[in-house]
RODO-2510 file (C-alpha; in nm, 4 decimals, decimal comma):
residues 78
     n   res          X          Y          Z
     1     v    -0,0096     0,0326     0,0107
     2     q     0,1206     0,3446    -0,0892
     3     q    -0,0885     0,6932     0,0157
     4     d    -0,0682     1,0668     0,0291
     5     d    -0,2614     1,2893     0,1513
     6     k    -0,4889     1,2198    -0,2203
     7     s    -0,5084     0,8484    -0,2513
     8     a    -0,3983     0,5741    -0,2102
     9     m    -0,2759     0,2836    -0,4041
    10     l    -0,2677    -0,1065    -0,3000
    11     i    -0,0316    -0,3057    -0,5344
    12     v    -0,0761    -0,7350    -0,5772
    13     e     0,2072    -0,8142    -0,8067
    14     d     0,2032    -1,1962    -0,9203
    15     e     0,4450    -1,3937    -1,1156
    16     g     0,2303    -1,7007    -1,2417
    17     i     0,1518    -1,7588    -1,5786
    18     g    -0,0051    -1,4571    -1,7100
    19     m    -0,2507    -1,3210    -1,9584
    20     s    -0,2870    -1,3404    -2,2894
    21     k    -0,3687    -0,9230    -2,4582
    22     e    -0,6864    -1,1071    -2,5541
    23     t    -0,7749    -1,2459    -2,1497
    24     l    -0,6295    -0,8398    -2,0508
    25     d    -0,8682    -0,6105    -2,2837
    26     r    -1,1248    -0,8121    -2,1207
    27     i    -1,0906    -0,9208    -1,7642
    28     f    -1,3745    -0,6905    -1,6894
    29     t    -1,6615    -0,7516    -1,9047
    30     p    -1,9251    -0,8795    -1,7446
    31     f    -1,9694    -1,2657    -1,7281
    32     f    -1,6254    -1,2815    -1,9343
    33     t    -1,3910    -1,6095    -1,7806
    34     t    -1,1143    -1,8116    -1,9462
    35     k    -1,3142    -2,1073    -1,6999
    36     p    -1,4584    -2,4149    -1,8123
    37     p    -1,8541    -2,3824    -1,7824
    38     g    -1,9562    -2,4392    -1,3995
    39     e    -1,6154    -2,2649    -1,2432
    40     g    -1,6548    -1,9908    -1,2842
    41     t    -1,9229    -1,6853    -1,2961
    42     g    -1,7264    -1,4108    -1,4547
    43     l    -1,8232    -1,0904    -1,2851
    44     g    -1,5526    -1,0857    -0,9953
    45     m    -1,3775    -0,8628    -1,1687
    46     s    -1,6123    -0,6616    -1,3777
    47     i    -1,7322    -0,5360    -1,0277
    48     s    -1,4178    -0,5317    -0,8691
    49     m    -1,4848    -0,2069    -1,1673
    50     t    -1,8149    -0,0660    -1,0415
    51     i    -1,6725    -0,1062    -0,6375
    52     v    -1,3538     0,1369    -0,7410
    53     e    -1,5792     0,3287    -1,0097
    54     e    -1,8040     0,4253    -0,7826
    55     h    -1,5089     0,5473    -0,4664
    56     n    -1,3254     0,7982    -0,7840
    57     g    -1,0572     0,5626    -0,8130
    58     k    -0,9464     0,3766    -1,1129
    59     i    -0,8453     0,0432    -1,1190
    60     n    -0,5491    -0,0834    -1,4027
    61     i    -0,4423    -0,4570    -1,4377
    62     t    -0,0911    -0,5415    -1,6608
    63     s     0,0043    -0,8451    -1,7847
    64     e     0,2386    -1,0519    -1,9652
    65     e     0,1996    -1,4180    -2,0646
    66     g     0,5159    -1,7083    -1,8639
    67     k     0,5109    -1,2910    -1,6994
    68     g     0,2833    -1,3150    -1,3833
    69     m     0,1110    -0,9561    -1,3912
    70     r     0,0381    -0,6940    -1,1616
    71     a    -0,3299    -0,5187    -1,0226
    72     a    -0,3441    -0,1276    -0,8656
    73     v    -0,6325    -0,0330    -0,6770
    74     l    -0,6081     0,3761    -0,6594
    75     l    -0,8515     0,5334    -0,4193
    76     p    -0,8977     0,9019    -0,3262
    77     q    -0,7352     0,9561     0,0467
    78     a    -1,1698     1,0154     0,2171
***
């Protein structure tokens, strides 16, 4: 977590398999999932984006196949 007088940023990173550009481009689309039928609704990232935006924040996801991903959530200070 990083913060200053105006905002706070939560950063989550991993060194997993990463995502393709095609997946990354659709990550916030409601009901989009890479999981098999019956194993996920595809709503998690869409709902997360809605909640963050309702609090005047932003989410930025970066990823590269084979190199993991980075999610940064920026929220204004209350």
